[in-house]
N, C-alpha and C positions, 0 to 999 in steps of 0.2 A: 188884277188879281183875281176878282171873282165876277162873275158874270150870272145871267139868268134873270128871271122876272124878280126874284126875291133875293138875288145878288148872293145867293147860295153855292153858284156852280164855280170851282175852280179854274182858272185858265192855267194851261200849260203850254208856253209857247213853243216847247218843243216836241207836242204832241204831233202825231202822224196825221190825223183827221179829225175833223168836228164832226159828231154824227147826231145827225137831228133825231129827237125824240119822235116817237109815234104816238098816233092817236089811238089811246087805249079803248076808245069807243067802237074803233072798227079795225083795229089791227089784225094781222096774221102774225104766226109765230116767227115766220122767217124774217120778219121786220125787225125783231128784236135782235140786238147785238150785246151780247154779255160779254164783259170784260173783267179780267181775273187779276190777281196780285195777291200782296201780302197782307190782305185784309183791308178792311175799310179804314183802318187807321194806320196801317203799315207796320202792324206789330205782330201779326200772326207768327207763333212761333215755328221753327222747324229745325230739329235737331240731325236732320239727315242731309247727305249732298243734294239728292233730289227731293223734290218737294210736289208732290202732284196736287196737295191741298191750295198751292198758289194758282193752279187753274180753274179753281172755284169761283164764281160770279163775285165780284165786287160791286161793280156797279152796272147798270143796262139801259139804255135809251128809252125807258118807258115813264121818264118823269118823276120816278120815285127816289132816285138815287140819293139826291141833294135836297130833300123836302126840310129844310131849316129856315127858321124865321117866319113861318107861317104860323106858330104857336102849337101848343100840344092839344090833342083831342081830349078833352076833360071827360067825355063820355066813354071812348074806346080804351084808351090808354091810361089816361089820368097822369099825375106828375108827382115827384117828391122832392123834398128839400131838407137839407141839414138844419137842426134845431140845438142851438148851442143851451145846454142845462146848466142850472146855477153851480153844478159840482164839476163843471168842465166836461162832463159826460155827453158825447155826441151822440145823437138821437136823429131818427128820421121821420117825419111828417108826410104822408102821402095823402092826396087828394084826389077825389073823382066825383063828377057829378052825377046825380041821380037824373036818369034820362028822362024820367015821368016830369021831372021839376023843370026842365030846361024851356027857356022861352025862345020860340024859333020866330025871327024876323023876316023880312024880304031880303036884307044883306048882311045879317049876323044872328048868332045863335048864343047869346050870353047865359052864363049859368048863375043865377041868383045866390046869394049867400045861404039862403034856406036850404037850397037843392044841394050845395056842396057837401060832400061827406068826408069826413078825413079819418085816418088812422096813426097811431105812433107806433113806432118800432126802435128798440134800442140797439139791434144788430142790422147792417146792411142785409146779411144774409136771411134774416126774417122777413124781409119784404117779399110779398108774393111775385111770381113772375109775371102777372098781368101789368106790373109797373115798370116792367124792363123789356128793353129791346130783344125781339124775338130770337131765340138761340143764344142769347149771352146774358151777362149780368150788369149790363149797361143800363142804369136807370133813365127814365123819362125824367127830366128835371124841369121843375118849374120856374117860371120868371121869363121877362121880356129880354134878359141879357143872353140868353142861351143860342148864341149864333157862332160861325166859324172862329170869330175873333177873340172869342172868351170873354168872361165877365170884366167888366170896366176895362176893356181893351188891352188886357194882359197878353202877352205872348206864352205860348206852352212849347215846351221843348222836348224832344225826344229823350235827351239825357240831362243831366243837372250842368252840364257844360254849357255857359251862356253863348259860347261862340258856333255851337252845334246849329244844326238845320233847324229853323222855327217848326214848329209842330202844328201847322195849320191844318185843319181837319174838320168835317162836319161830324166826326166821331171822337172829338177830343175830350169827352165827357163833361163838357160845358154846353153842348148843343144836343138836340135829340132829334129823331126822326117824326115827322108829324103825319096825320091821316090825311087821306084825299079829300076829305070835306071841307078843309080850310085851304082852298086854292092851290092844291098841288095836283101833282100828275098832269103837269102841263106841257102841251107839244107845242105851242106857241102863245104869244102875248102879244095883244094889240095895244098899241098906247099911241099920244098924240091927239092934236085937236081934230075938229071935223070940219073946219072952214077950208074952203077950197082956195087953192092957190096962196098957202100960207108964207110963200118964199122958200120952200124948203124943194121946190120941183127938182133942183141941181144937187141936192145933198146926196152924198153917197149912201147908199142903203135905204133912202126914203122915195125920192123922185125917180132920179135918173137911172138907179140900178133896178129898181123894184116896179118902175112903171106906174105909179102913183102919181095922181093929180092932186091930191089932197095931203094934208098934214098926218093923216090917221093912216098908221102903217103897222107892220109886223115889227115886233122888236127884234133888231140885229144883235146877236151876242157872239157874232165871229165876224171879224173884218175881213179875214182871209188875206193877210199879206204875207208875200212869199219873199225869201231871200233868194236872189239869183247868185249862183256861185260863179257864173262866167263874168260877170261885169259888176259884181261885188256891191249890189244895192237892192234895195227893197222894192217889190212890185206888187201891185194890187191885184188880187184875182177876183173872182166872181163873188159876189156877196151873197152869204146864205143867212137867210131870215128865218128866225124859228128858235125855239127852245132845244137845248141837246147837252152833250157831255163832250169832254176831250178823249179821245182815244190815243194813248200812247202806243209805240209800235208793237208788234208781236203780241197785240191783244193784250197790253198792259193799261192800267187805269190811272188816270190823272185824279188824285184825292186831295190834293192841296195845291195851291198857286205854285206853278213849276216844279212840283213834286209828282214824279210817276212812280207806281208800284207795280212791278214786273211780275208776269207769269213765270212757271217753273221754266228754267232752261234760259233765261234772259236777264240782262242786268244793264247798268247804266243810267244816267240821267234820264234818257228816253226810251229806255229798254230796247234799244237796238242792238245791242251787243250781246251776241249768243255767248251761251257757256257749254263747254266741253267737258263732261264730267264722266271719266272712265275708271273703273275700279278695276286694279291690277291683282296679280295672284297673290300677292302677301296683304292685300286688304288695303292699300293706300289708293288714294283717288288722285288722279292727275289729269291734266289738260292734254292739249296736243303738243307733244313731244317733239325733239328734232326738227324744229323749225315748221312743223304742221300748223294751219291756219284753220282757225275754228270758223268754219262757213256759216253752220247753224245750230241749232240746239243740239248738242252731242254728236255733230257731224264734223269729222277732221277731214280737212284737204292736206295730205302729205305730200311730201317733196319726191317726186319721180323724176328720173333724168335717163338718158341714154348712156349705156355703158361704155367705157373706152379701153375695157381690156384687150379688146381686138387690136387696140394699137401698140400695146406693149407685148402681147402675146400673140404669136402667129395663129396659134390653134383655137384661140378663144372665140366663142360665139358671141355674135352681136344680140344685144339684149336690155332691158330695163332695169335699172336698180335705184336704190333709195331707200325709202321708209314705206311700212304700209301698217295695216293693222287699224281698230278704231281708234287708237290714242297714238299712232305713229311711231311705236317703239319696237317694231319687227324690221329688222334690217333685212335687204334683199341682196344676193347675190345672184348675179347673171349666170355664173361659172356652176350654180347649185340647183338644188330643186325644193320644191316647197313640200314640208310635211305638216299635214293638219294635227298631228299629236306630237308635240313636243314639249313635254314637262319638263325634262332635264337640262333645256337650254337658259341660263340666267340672263342671256341677252334678250330672251324675248318675255318680258314679265307680263305682257298682257293677256298671256295663255290662249292665244289665238293660233298657235302654230308657229312654226318658224322655217327658215331656210336652212338646208343642210347640205354640206359639201360631200364629196366620194370619201370612202373609206373612214366613215365615222366622222368626218370634220364638221364644225359648225360655223354659220355665218354670224359674225360677231358685230360687223359693220358694213355698210354697203360694199360688196364686191371684195369684201376681206374675210378669207375663211382662217378659222383656226383649226388646225389639223391635228389628228390625234397622235399618238405616240409613234413614231415609226415612218411618218409620212409628211412631206413638205411641199411647197410650189403653191401657185396662186388658186389652183382648184385641188390641192391635196391628192394628186395623181403621181406624185414623185416620190418614190420610197427612199428612205434614208437608211444607208448603212454606214455603220462605225466600227470600229474595232479598238483593242487595247493591243499595244505592241508590247509582248512580254519578252523576256530574255532571249527564248528561242528564236521568236520573229526577228528581233532586232540582229541576231547574228546572221539570219537568213536575208534581212534586207541590205547586209553587206555595208553598212553606213554609220556613222556616229553623228551625222547632221540632226540635229533636234529639229530643225524646220523640216527635213524630208519625213522625220519620223511622225511629225504632226500631220504633214500632208497625206500620209498613209493612213494615220488614225481616221481622218475625215474623210477619206475616198480609198478604202481597202480595195474597192472592185477594180475601179479604172487607174486609180494610181497618178492620177494626172499631176505633173509636175515632179514627180519623184526621178523619173528618166532624164539623166543629164547627159546623155550619148550627144556628140557632135553631129547629128541629123536634124534637119529642118523639122518643126513642130508637126507639119501637116502630114509629114509622113511617120511619125510616130504613132503606132497603133495602140488603141486603149486595150488594156489586158483583160477587161470585162465590163459589165454593166450592173448596176444594182436594180435588180428586178421586183424584190419585195424587200420589206424591213430587214436589214441585217442578212440578206441572201443575194449573193452574187451569181451571175452566170457568166462564167469565165470564156474567154476567147478559145475557139477551137479551130485551127486552120487546116487541120487532117485528122481524120477520125475512121475509124474501122466500121464498114458498114455491111452485113452480111448479105442481104438481096443485092445491093450494088456491085458487091464485090463477086458474087455468082454471075452475073450478067454483064459487067464491065471491066472488072478485076482492076488493076492497077493501083492508085492509090488508096482506093476504098479497101483494098485488102491489106492496108498497114497496120499491125496492131501496137499497141503502145511497148515500147522497149522496156524490158525488163531483165536486167543483168543477173543471170544466173551464178555469175562470180564474184558476187557483192561481198561474200564472205570472205574473199582472198583480196579483193581489191576495191577501191573507191573511186568511182569516176564521176562523180557528182560534185559540182561546185556548191558552195553554201546555199546559193538562192536557185537550185535546180531539184527537182524532183522526178522520180520516175511515174510514168502516167498510171493513174488509178483507175482509170474508166477506160472507154474506147477511143480516148483522144489519143493521137499519137504526137501530135505537135500544137502548142498552145501553151496556157497557163492553167495552172491550179492554185490551191491555197489552204488555209485553215478550215474545217469542218466543224460543223454543230453535232449536237447529238442526235440530229435527224439527218446526218451526212448531206448536209447542204453547205455550199461553200459560204464561207464568212470574208473571204479575201481571194485574190488573185496574185500574190505576189510571188508564187513560185513558177518557174520556168520548167516546162516539161522537157526533160532531158531527150536530145535526139543526138545517137552515137556520131562522132565527128569523124572516124576513120572506119575503114572497111574491117580493120581487127577487131575493134572493139564491138562492131555490131556483129561479127561472125564469129567470135573468140570460139566458142563450143564448136562450130564446124571445122573450123582451123585446128583447133587442139585435137578433133576426133580424127579428121584425115590425116593430120599430123603423125598421131600415134599409127594409125593404120600404115601410112607409107613407111613410117618409122620401123614397124614391126616387119614389114615386108622386105625393108632395105636390110636390116637384122637378119631375117631368116635367109633372104638371098645371100648376104655376106656370110653367113655360117654355111649356107651351101657351098657356095664359092669357095670358102676355106676347107671346108670338109672334101670336096673335089680336089683341091690343090693337094691337102694333105694326102688323100687316097691316091693321087698321081704320084705325089713325092714319095711316098712310101713303096708304090709300084716301081718307080724307077730306082729307088734305092734298092730294093729286092732284086730288080733286075740285074742292077750293078752287082749286087754281092753274088748273085748266081753266075754271071759272067766270070766273075772272077775266079769261082770257084772252078768253073769249068776249066779256065785256063790252067790251074794247078794238076788236073787230072790227064794222064797221056792218052793220046789219040788211036794208038794199036794196043793191041793186047799183049804183045810181047812185053811191052813196058811193065806189065804187071809182074812177069816173072822174072826179068832180067833187070840188068842195069842199064842206064842210058848210055852210059859209054860203052857198053858191050855192043849195044844196037849201034852206036854211031861206028 
């Protein structure tokens, strides 16, 4: 439990090393190894998540850290003890020896009663600082029982719970630090008899290990037994002779038997367990999140792994996914990109930026994007187009099947599944494609192109058909429309206030017969031909009438000529006479 020349140095079997004290008469500063922790009694308060005050020195290998059991220095420090009064009022009596009256002998320096001065105090706060531990309110207590075990061998506890850890410490208010003149500040202690070959030559730490041929040897306070994890047994290491202190891991201090007090950032019975403390944007403090491992003080090792998106999505790039950030709270998306300023993402509470996806999407989990409105897909690059089937559109779809109506509303551009014609699926053309949120690019098989028309002609000169006789006839089926742009064959649909297609459910009308396509020409030329025929008919009729009238006139004339005599005598006489 305790070691050292005065049995005041606590032993911690879980300690990392046993550090020898240095000779204070010839030491250099680099030889001193200060160790920190929660104060000499393990009670140093700290209301913060991080406590740099725990890094302050608690013990050091200068031989003064556990100067208990040597007795108080009656000249330099003096000591105090409680006095019970007749009225149950507790007061304090403090003693100090007048240095001029001390008797110094070869091996002792007692203070005679006539040289001991005393002062009484009603309140502990009234006692001068010279009777107290430097920098604290702990009194130097008088009496032979002021040792780590407490008065009369009583145990002292951190709390009132009798089953809690025993409070063993050289700073338990029943033991005090003593000055260097009383055998303290030791870096080694020589003990044993001076006889040659006392039968201890083979004893561990005396003869065989230390090379001593006599019983006189430097005291061994650390036997250095090591537990072998491979064969599960204790093994003896090199014996280290001399006074020293036990150092817990990561600079922690052994302040009581098997009790380590740790520096800031470490915990555990041996101070070997690091603490990771990270303050998030909302003020909460967390450790390593999402499976991260705390490797060292405030240093998390986050989970990283190779992305497998490329195995599911053909065009996905290979990369690393997982979690990042000091507290491993930031998800990584290999299909996204890192944004150092990302205050609007609740999925990155550490305030260290975040991964974003395209088109305003956010990375909410490893390789998982939460897309903004209007976009979908593993990388938020697939636009979403949806429509509402109004009464007009329902008539234009020419179906009462609600399943087909829902298919149209979910895919108003391509209308996949709505076409039920008896043709193979591979031969069915898509009516269009969703290229932006609620914006369709409808398929156009043939369109008018002025430059190509001038150089190539042919189908590039075909303009959308517009029926000029639509006031007099209706050639459109319910699911057809006259081309409103340059497209003469393909699909169109409903438009928004920006004249962008919101669907492709209407087929651009293509005249099915020559008569429908060329109705005006036919009518015009028919009219001309009819007028020509009428004019020609009238003309023929007139000629016939003229000819008829001429013939009739000729007949009349001929008839008149027949009634008139051929000789002049006839005019003057009768026919009979002539006869």
